N, C-alpha and C positions, 0 to 999 in steps of 0.2 A: 580503589576498592570500596571507599566510603560513598562514592557517588553512584557507581553502577549498581544495578539490581540484577537478581537472577532472572534471566529470560527463559521462556519455555514456548514450545510449539506442540499443540495437540492436534491430531488428525483422527477423525472417527467417520465411519461409513457403514452403509448397509446396502445390500444389493439383492435383486430378485431375478432369477433366471429360469428359462423354460425352453425346452426343445422338443418339437414334434415333427412329423413328416411335412406339415404345411408351414409351421411357424417356429422360428428361433428368435429369442430376444434376451436382452440383459438390460435391466433398469437399475441404476445405482444412484445413491446420494452420498455426498461427502461434505464434512464440515471441518474447517481448519481454523484454529484460534492461536494467535501468537501474541506474547507480551515481550517487548524488546528489552535489551539490557539497559538502554537509556530510559530514565523515568518518563512516564507519560507517552510512551511509544507503543503502538500496537498494529495488528493487521488481522483481518478475518476474511474468510471466503466460504461461501456455500455454492455447491455445484451439483447439477443434476444431469445425467446422461442416459441416453437410450440408444441401443444398437439392436437392430432387428432385420430379419430376412423373411420375406413371405414368398412361398412358392405358389404362384398363381396357377401355373400349368406345369406339366412335366418339363417343358423346355423354356419356361418364362418365370423369372423371379425379380422381385423388387427388394432392394436393401436400403436402409436408412441409418444414419448416424446423426443424432442431435445432442448438442451440449449447451447447457445454460449455466452461467456462473454469475454470481453477485459478490463482489469483493469490495473492501474498503477499510478505512481506518479513521479513528478519531484524531490521530496525529502521526505523521511520518516525519522524522527529523530530516532537514534539508542539508545539502552539502555545499551550498553557495551563499554568497552575501554575508559570510561570517556568522550565520545564524545557527550553525550546528553546535549543540552543547559540548560535544567532544573537543571541538576546536578551542572553545572558551576554557574548557577544563585544563587543557595542556598549556594554554597561554597564561593561566593564573599562577602566581608565585607558588613554588613548590612548598614553601614553609607555611602557607596559609591553610588552616584547617577548613576543608571544604564544607564540613557540616555547619560551620558558623555562617555559611551563606544560604542555608536552607530556607530561612525566613527572608525571602528575596525582596520584599517591599520595605521601603523606608517607613518607619513607624509614623502614622498620621498622614502618609501619602500613598496609601494602598491603591493600586490601580493607576497611579500617576508616575511614580518614580521608583525605579529599582535600586536595590542596594548593590552597587557594582564593586567587585574586587578591583584591586589596583596592582599592576605590575610595577611596583614602586622601585625606581632607581633614584635613591636619595642623593641629591647634590651636596657638595661640601657645605653649602650654607643652610642645609636642612630642608630645602624645598624639593619639589619633584615636578615632573612634566605632566600636565593634564592629559596629554596624548597617550600616556601609559595606561589609561583606564580601559578595562575590558568589560564585556557583558558578564553578568552573573549566569553561570551554567544552569542553575535552577530556574532562573527567569526565562532563559531560552527554551528549556525543556517544557515549561508550563504555559508560557505566554506568547511564544512564537509557534503557533499551531498550523499544521497543514493537513486538514482532513480531506478525504476524497471518497467517492463512490464510483464504482465501475461495473457496468452491466454488459455482459457479452453473450452473444448467441452465435454458434457456428456449427456447421455440419454439412452433410451431403445426402443426396438421394441418387440411387443408381438402378438402372434396369438392364438386365442381362437376358438376351433372347438368342437361343440356339436355333437358327433357321433350319439347318440340316446338320447331320453329324459331321463335325470337323469345320463348320462355318457358323460363327456367332457374331453378334454385334452387341455393343454396350453403349449406353448413354448415361452421362453423369452430370449432376449439377451440384456445385459447391457454393456455400454462402458463409460469410464471416462479417460480423458487425459488432461494434461496441459503442457505448455512450459513457463518457466519464465526466464527472464534475469535480474540479479541484478548487479548494479554498485556501486562502492565506489570511491568517488573522494574527496581527502583531500589536501587542499592547504598547502604550506610550513609554518612552524612555529607552527604547532600543537604539543602539548607537547608529544604525543605518536608517532608521525612521523615527526620529525623536517624538513625532506627534502620533505615532501609531499608523497602522495601515490595514486595509481590508481589500482583498481582491478575489475574484471568482473567474474561473476559466472553464468553458464547456468544450469538450472534444468529442467528435463523432467521426467514425470511419466505417465504411461499408465496401465489401468487395464480393463480387459474384462471378463465377466462372462456369461455363457449360462446355 
C-alpha cells in the first residue's frame, strides 16, 4: 500500500449529429486519460469518428465510417526481463520499509548506481550471497521506461444501389492501418543491463479489403 498509488481513468467526449432526408451523420470526439497504480505509469488516447449516409438518388446511397485514434504513454510497465516494478516489490524482503527505497540513487552516484534492496539470507558467519540482490522497485518504475505512440486509421465506404424493386447490389471497401513507435530506455545499474540500454522499434500494419 505504500508503493502503489491511486489510479484513475477519465473519459470525456462530445458529439454532433444531424439527420435530413438527404444526409445523416454523427461526428464524435473522445479523450481518455489514465494514471496507473504503479508510479510513473500512464496511458492516453484521443479518437475522432465520423459515420454518415448520403442519399444521392432515391435508389442510390453512399455510407462512410471513418475512425482516427492517437494513443500513447510516457511509460508502460513491462512484464518481462524482470523489469516490472511489481515483481521487484514482491521479491523484496517483507520486513523492509519500501518507503526507505524511494530515493533510489546511491548518494553521489545519481544516474549511475541504484540503491538496490537485498533479499538477505544471512549465513551463520554473518555473510550473505550477492545473488540475492534485487532491483529497486522505484528505480524500475522511474528509470526503466517504455514510452510509445500509436496512430491508427480505420473505416469503410459503401455504396448501395437498388436496381429494381427486390434487386440491389452493394460494394464496400474497408481499410485499417496503424503506425506505432516503441522505445525502451534503461538507466545504468539495472541487473539485466548494467551499462544501461536504449532501443526503438517501428511497427506498421495495413490491411485493405473490397
